[in-house]
TISEVO-212669 format. One record per residue (C-alpha): residue in one letter; y, x, z. Coordinates in nm, 2 decimals. Layout:
BEGIN
MIDREN   residuo        v        u        w
MIDREN         a        Y        X        Z
...
% end
This chain:
BEGIN
MIDREN   residuo        v        u        w
MIDREN         m    -0.93    -2.88     2.30
MIDREN         p    -0.87    -2.55     2.47
MIDREN         h    -0.81    -2.33     2.17
MIDREN         k    -0.46    -2.46     2.10
MIDREN         y    -0.43    -2.33     1.74
MIDREN         s    -0.76    -2.49     1.63
MIDREN         e    -0.66    -2.81     1.81
MIDREN         i    -0.37    -2.83     1.57
MIDREN         v    -0.54    -2.74     1.25
MIDREN         f    -0.90    -2.87     1.30
MIDREN         t    -0.83    -3.23     1.22
MIDREN         e    -1.11    -3.48     1.19
MIDREN         t    -1.12    -3.43     0.81
MIDREN         v    -1.14    -3.06     0.86
MIDREN         k    -1.42    -3.10     1.11
MIDREN         r    -1.62    -3.31     0.86
MIDREN         l    -1.58    -3.04     0.60
MIDREN         q    -1.69    -2.77     0.85
MIDREN         s    -2.00    -2.98     0.92
MIDREN         k    -2.07    -3.03     0.55
MIDREN         y    -2.06    -2.66     0.48
MIDREN         g    -2.23    -2.54     0.79
MIDREN         s    -1.95    -2.38     0.99
MIDREN         r    -1.88    -2.65     1.25
MIDREN         e    -2.14    -2.53     1.50
MIDREN         g    -1.97    -2.19     1.51
MIDREN         y    -1.63    -2.34     1.58
MIDREN         a    -1.75    -2.61     1.82
MIDREN         g    -1.74    -2.38     2.12
MIDREN         m    -1.36    -2.34     2.08
MIDREN         a    -1.33    -2.69     2.23
MIDREN         n    -1.47    -2.58     2.57
MIDREN         g    -1.31    -2.43     2.88
MIDREN         p    -0.95    -2.39     2.98
MIDREN         d    -0.66    -2.38     2.73
MIDREN         y    -0.61    -2.05     2.55
MIDREN         n    -0.43    -1.90     2.24
MIDREN         d    -0.12    -2.10     2.34
MIDREN         v     0.08    -1.80     2.47
MIDREN         l     0.17    -1.46     2.34
MIDREN         g    -0.02    -1.19     2.52
MIDREN         p     0.07    -0.81     2.51
MIDREN         r    -0.13    -0.77     2.18
MIDREN         e     0.05    -1.05     2.00
MIDREN         a     0.39    -0.95     2.14
MIDREN         a     0.35    -0.59     2.02
MIDREN         f     0.23    -0.70     1.68
MIDREN         i     0.52    -0.93     1.62
MIDREN         s     0.77    -0.68     1.75
MIDREN         a     0.65    -0.42     1.50
MIDREN         r     0.69    -0.65     1.19
MIDREN         n     0.99    -0.65     0.96
MIDREN         s     0.89    -0.97     0.77
MIDREN         c     0.69    -1.28     0.80
MIDREN         y     0.60    -1.59     0.60
MIDREN         m     0.74    -1.92     0.73
MIDREN         a     0.61    -2.26     0.62
MIDREN         s     0.80    -2.59     0.68
MIDREN         v     0.77    -2.94     0.53
MIDREN         t     1.03    -3.12     0.32
MIDREN         e     1.14    -3.47     0.41
MIDREN         t     0.94    -3.59     0.11
MIDREN         g     0.62    -3.43     0.25
MIDREN         w     0.60    -3.12     0.03
MIDREN         p     0.50    -2.78     0.20
MIDREN         y     0.75    -2.50     0.15
MIDREN         v     0.69    -2.13     0.23
MIDREN         q     0.97    -1.88     0.27
MIDREN         h     0.96    -1.51     0.32
MIDREN         k     1.17    -1.40     0.62
MIDREN         g     1.27    -1.04     0.67
MIDREN         g     1.50    -0.80     0.85
MIDREN         p     1.48    -0.48     1.06
MIDREN         d     1.17    -0.40     1.25
MIDREN         g     1.14    -0.65     1.53
MIDREN         f     1.38    -0.89     1.38
MIDREN         m     1.16    -1.17     1.52
MIDREN         r     1.22    -1.12     1.89
MIDREN         v     0.96    -1.21     2.16
MIDREN         l     1.18    -1.37     2.42
MIDREN         d     0.89    -1.46     2.65
MIDREN         e     0.52    -1.55     2.62
MIDREN         r     0.60    -1.89     2.47
MIDREN         t     0.92    -1.83     2.28
MIDREN         l     1.03    -1.64     1.97
MIDREN         g     1.38    -1.60     1.85
MIDREN         f     1.54    -1.48     1.53
MIDREN         v     1.87    -1.49     1.33
MIDREN         d     1.89    -1.65     0.99
MIDREN         f     2.04    -1.41     0.74
MIDREN         s     2.25    -1.53     0.44
MIDREN         g     2.03    -1.52     0.13
MIDREN         n     2.03    -1.73    -0.19
MIDREN         r     2.21    -2.02     0.00
MIDREN         q     1.95    -2.28    -0.09
MIDREN         y     1.90    -2.38     0.28
MIDREN         v     1.56    -2.53     0.21
MIDREN         t     1.40    -2.42     0.54
MIDREN         a     1.72    -2.50     0.73
MIDREN         g     1.72    -2.85     0.59
MIDREN         n     1.35    -2.91     0.64
MIDREN         v     1.35    -2.83     1.01
MIDREN         i     1.63    -3.08     1.08
MIDREN         n     1.38    -3.36     0.99
MIDREN         n     1.05    -3.19     1.09
MIDREN         n     1.07    -2.91     1.34
MIDREN         r     0.71    -2.79     1.31
MIDREN         l     0.65    -2.45     1.16
MIDREN         s     0.36    -2.23     1.06
MIDREN         l     0.41    -1.85     1.05
MIDREN         f     0.20    -1.56     0.91
MIDREN         f     0.27    -1.21     1.04
MIDREN         m     0.11    -0.95     0.82
MIDREN         d     0.01    -0.58     0.87
MIDREN         y    -0.11    -0.49     0.52
MIDREN         p    -0.20    -0.12     0.58
MIDREN         h    -0.43    -0.22     0.87
MIDREN         r    -0.54    -0.55     0.71
MIDREN         m    -0.43    -0.76     1.01
MIDREN         r    -0.28    -1.11     1.02
MIDREN         l    -0.15    -1.32     1.30
MIDREN         k    -0.10    -1.69     1.25
MIDREN         l     0.13    -1.90     1.47
MIDREN         m     0.22    -2.27     1.50
MIDREN         g     0.55    -2.35     1.66
MIDREN         v     0.83    -2.59     1.71
MIDREN         i     1.18    -2.46     1.60
MIDREN         s     1.52    -2.55     1.73
MIDREN         l     1.87    -2.43     1.64
MIDREN         l     2.06    -2.24     1.91
MIDREN         d     2.42    -2.30     2.00
MIDREN         d     2.63    -1.99     1.96
MIDREN         e     2.72    -2.01     2.33
MIDREN         d     2.36    -1.98     2.43
MIDREN         s     2.30    -1.63     2.58
MIDREN         r     1.98    -1.60     2.38
MIDREN         a     2.18    -1.64     2.06
MIDREN         r     2.41    -1.36     2.16
MIDREN         t     2.11    -1.14     2.23
MIDREN         l     1.96    -1.22     1.89
MIDREN         y     2.28    -1.13     1.71
MIDREN         e     2.25    -0.77     1.83
MIDREN         l     2.09    -0.61     1.52
MIDREN         d     2.14    -0.24     1.59
MIDREN         g     2.33    -0.16     1.27
MIDREN         y     2.14    -0.38     1.03
MIDREN         r     2.40    -0.49     0.78
MIDREN         a     2.35    -0.85     0.68
MIDREN         a     2.55    -1.17     0.72
MIDREN         v     2.41    -1.39     1.00
MIDREN         e     2.44    -1.76     0.96
MIDREN         r     2.26    -1.91     1.26
MIDREN         a     2.01    -1.83     1.53
MIDREN         y     1.68    -2.02     1.61
MIDREN         v     1.41    -2.02     1.88
MIDREN         i     1.05    -2.11     1.82
MIDREN         h     0.84    -2.26     2.09
MIDREN         v     0.48    -2.13     2.05
MIDREN         e     0.22    -2.40     2.03
MIDREN         g    -0.08    -2.19     1.91
MIDREN         v    -0.18    -1.85     1.78
MIDREN         d    -0.48    -1.71     1.60
MIDREN         w    -0.59    -1.38     1.46
MIDREN         n    -0.74    -1.41     1.11
MIDREN         c    -1.03    -1.25     0.93
MIDREN         p    -0.92    -0.93     0.74
MIDREN         q    -1.19    -0.97     0.47
MIDREN         h    -0.96    -1.05     0.18
MIDREN         i    -0.64    -0.88     0.29
MIDREN         t    -0.55    -0.61     0.03
MIDREN         p    -0.39    -0.30     0.19
MIDREN         r    -0.03    -0.24     0.08
MIDREN         y     0.23     0.01     0.20
MIDREN         s     0.60    -0.01     0.23
MIDREN         e     0.84     0.28     0.13
MIDREN         h     0.88     0.35     0.51
MIDREN         e     0.51     0.38     0.56
MIDREN         l     0.46     0.59     0.25
MIDREN         e     0.75     0.83     0.32
MIDREN         p     0.56     1.08     0.54
MIDREN         v     0.27     1.09     0.29
MIDREN         v     0.50     1.14     0.00
MIDREN         n     0.69     1.41     0.18
MIDREN         a     0.37     1.59     0.26
MIDREN         l     0.27     1.58    -0.11
MIDREN         l     0.61     1.70    -0.22
MIDREN         a     0.59     1.99     0.03
MIDREN         k     0.25     2.08    -0.11
MIDREN         r     0.38     2.07    -0.47
MIDREN         l     0.67     2.29    -0.37
MIDREN         q     0.43     2.54    -0.21
MIDREN         d     0.20     2.52    -0.52
MIDREN         a     0.50     2.59    -0.74
MIDREN         l     0.60     2.89    -0.53
MIDREN         n     0.24     3.02    -0.55
MIDREN         s     0.23     2.96    -0.93
MIDREN         q     0.54     3.18    -0.98
MIDREN         q     0.31     3.48    -0.89
MIDREN         y     0.06     3.36    -1.15
MIDREN         p     0.10     3.47    -1.52
MIDREN         q     0.24     3.20    -1.75
MIDREN         e     0.03     3.34    -2.03
MIDREN         l    -0.34     3.44    -2.02
MIDREN         g    -0.58     3.61    -2.25
MIDREN         t    -0.57     3.78    -2.59
MIDREN         g    -0.77     3.52    -2.79
MIDREN         t    -0.66     3.41    -3.14
MIDREN         l    -0.61     3.04    -3.06
MIDREN         p    -0.28     3.00    -2.88
MIDREN         l    -0.31     2.69    -2.66
MIDREN         v    -0.10     2.53    -2.39
MIDREN         v    -0.20     2.30    -2.10
MIDREN         t    -0.05     1.96    -2.19
MIDREN         g    -0.24     1.73    -1.95
MIDREN         m    -0.48     1.70    -1.66
MIDREN         r    -0.66     1.43    -1.47
MIDREN         q    -0.91     1.41    -1.18
MIDREN         l    -1.27     1.32    -1.26
MIDREN         k    -1.56     1.21    -1.03
MIDREN         g    -1.77     1.47    -0.86
MIDREN         g    -1.48     1.71    -0.80
MIDREN         m    -1.44     1.77    -1.17
MIDREN         r    -1.10     1.79    -1.35
MIDREN         a    -1.02     1.74    -1.71
MIDREN         y    -0.76     1.96    -1.88
MIDREN         m    -0.59     1.89    -2.21
MIDREN         f    -0.51     2.18    -2.44
MIDREN         s    -0.28     2.16    -2.74
MIDREN         h    -0.15     2.42    -2.99
MIDREN         i     0.15     2.61    -2.86
MIDREN         d     0.34     2.53    -3.18
MIDREN         g     0.23     2.17    -3.20
MIDREN         l     0.01     2.23    -3.49
MIDREN         a    -0.33     2.06    -3.56
MIDREN         l    -0.61     2.24    -3.39
MIDREN         p    -0.92     2.37    -3.59
MIDREN         d    -1.15     2.09    -3.68
MIDREN         i    -1.44     2.11    -3.44
MIDREN         s    -1.69     1.87    -3.29
MIDREN         p    -1.71     1.78    -2.92
MIDREN         g    -1.97     1.99    -2.75
MIDREN         a    -1.84     2.32    -2.90
MIDREN         q    -1.76     2.58    -2.64
MIDREN         l    -1.41     2.72    -2.58
MIDREN         r    -1.37     3.07    -2.42
MIDREN         v    -1.09     3.02    -2.16
MIDREN         p    -0.92     3.31    -1.98
MIDREN         v    -0.88     3.28    -1.61
MIDREN         q    -0.71     3.52    -1.36
MIDREN         l    -0.90     3.54    -1.04
MIDREN         p    -0.72     3.56    -0.70
MIDREN         q    -0.78     3.93    -0.67
MIDREN         g    -0.60     3.98    -1.01
MIDREN         s    -0.88     4.04    -1.25
MIDREN         l    -0.90     3.85    -1.58
MIDREN         v    -1.23     3.69    -1.68
MIDREN         v    -1.33     3.46    -1.96
MIDREN         q    -1.54     3.15    -1.90
MIDREN         n    -1.71     2.92    -2.15
MIDREN         y    -1.64     2.55    -2.13
MIDREN         k    -1.76     2.27    -2.35
MIDREN         i    -1.50     2.06    -2.53
MIDREN         a    -1.56     1.71    -2.41
MIDREN         t    -1.31     1.53    -2.64
MIDREN         v    -1.11     1.61    -2.96
MIDREN         g    -0.79     1.41    -3.00
MIDREN         e    -0.72     1.21    -3.31
MIDREN         n    -0.59     1.43    -3.59
MIDREN         n    -0.70     1.73    -3.38
MIDREN         e    -0.38     1.73    -3.17
MIDREN         y    -0.57     1.83    -2.85
MIDREN         y    -0.90     1.94    -2.70
MIDREN         e    -1.00     1.80    -2.36
MIDREN         v    -1.22     2.02    -2.14
MIDREN         n    -1.40     1.92    -1.82
MIDREN         m    -1.39     2.20    -1.56
MIDREN         g    -1.57     2.23    -1.23
MIDREN         e    -1.82     2.45    -1.05
MIDREN         l    -2.03     2.68    -1.28
MIDREN         a    -2.34     2.88    -1.20
MIDREN         s    -2.14     3.20    -1.27
MIDREN         d    -1.81     3.06    -1.13
MIDREN         s    -1.71     3.35    -0.90
MIDREN         g    -1.38     3.18    -0.80
MIDREN         c    -1.28     3.05    -1.15
MIDREN         t    -1.27     2.69    -1.05
MIDREN         q    -1.05     2.76    -0.75
MIDREN         a    -0.81     2.97    -0.97
MIDREN         i    -0.80     2.70    -1.24
MIDREN         f    -0.74     2.41    -1.00
MIDREN         s    -0.47     2.61    -0.82
MIDREN         h    -0.28     2.75    -1.11
MIDREN         f    -0.36     2.57    -1.44
MIDREN         s    -0.05     2.36    -1.46
MIDREN         l     0.15     2.19    -1.74
MIDREN         g     0.30     2.46    -1.97
MIDREN         l     0.05     2.74    -1.89
MIDREN         r    -0.04     2.92    -2.21
MIDREN         v    -0.39     3.03    -2.26
MIDREN         n    -0.50     3.23    -2.57
MIDREN         c    -0.86     3.12    -2.63
MIDREN         d    -1.15     3.17    -2.88
MIDREN         f    -1.45     2.96    -2.98
MIDREN         v    -1.80     3.07    -2.87
MIDREN         v    -1.97     3.17    -3.19
% end
């Protein structure tokens, strides 16, 4: 069978199940032509070299499958050539399950995952322990400052590889991958804070002294703001749907008052929640509110009579 990964995993029982459920015809063509998927091409080599972890499956001497997470610095699994991988085994919980398994059965299965891009590379291989005098072992021990105790070095002879369907891979992101996104958000928050320093911390002359105590994003570009009494008192008893006159300072400095419906009244009248967004007579109010209405802003309001 030319597709070397499928040659390993498509046993006769698997083929019968594929025939039963209607997928065998689609896979049958993998048995034709010259051998392929038995070496690491540039795509596979680059993918493995960018990973900082993988899942490694071995079999115990009693026949049970065992899966271990292997990790380290980026590229800890080295591509030594198109048919060989190498890695060092770091000290962990000192159970030595995988190390023991491969003494009796040197066959392995590996999954390399790229969760953000929903990509997965599967690999079948045969593992062997390297002697410390082997030049490949000495190369693998060079970790570029990664601080971990190294116990041994292995090489894996590649028998077959296969790229897997991304359909059910859930995107996930590491701290390293999220760092630039978080830094950009923090920079924006800092800039917003600097901008808000030029915005008054108290607006309006209404008789109901409120303070912004919460906010959340809604669908359709709307945003919900929670208002509580500045002194923590219960708010006037009023039904949802009543309108609140909210003061807003526009970018050019003028103060206007807009009417917004109260969407929710908190239990025991501890807050009003108001949904804010584009209005027919908006004139920049939404932009000003979304930019400057932050926690702690005091707004002196009235009800629409």
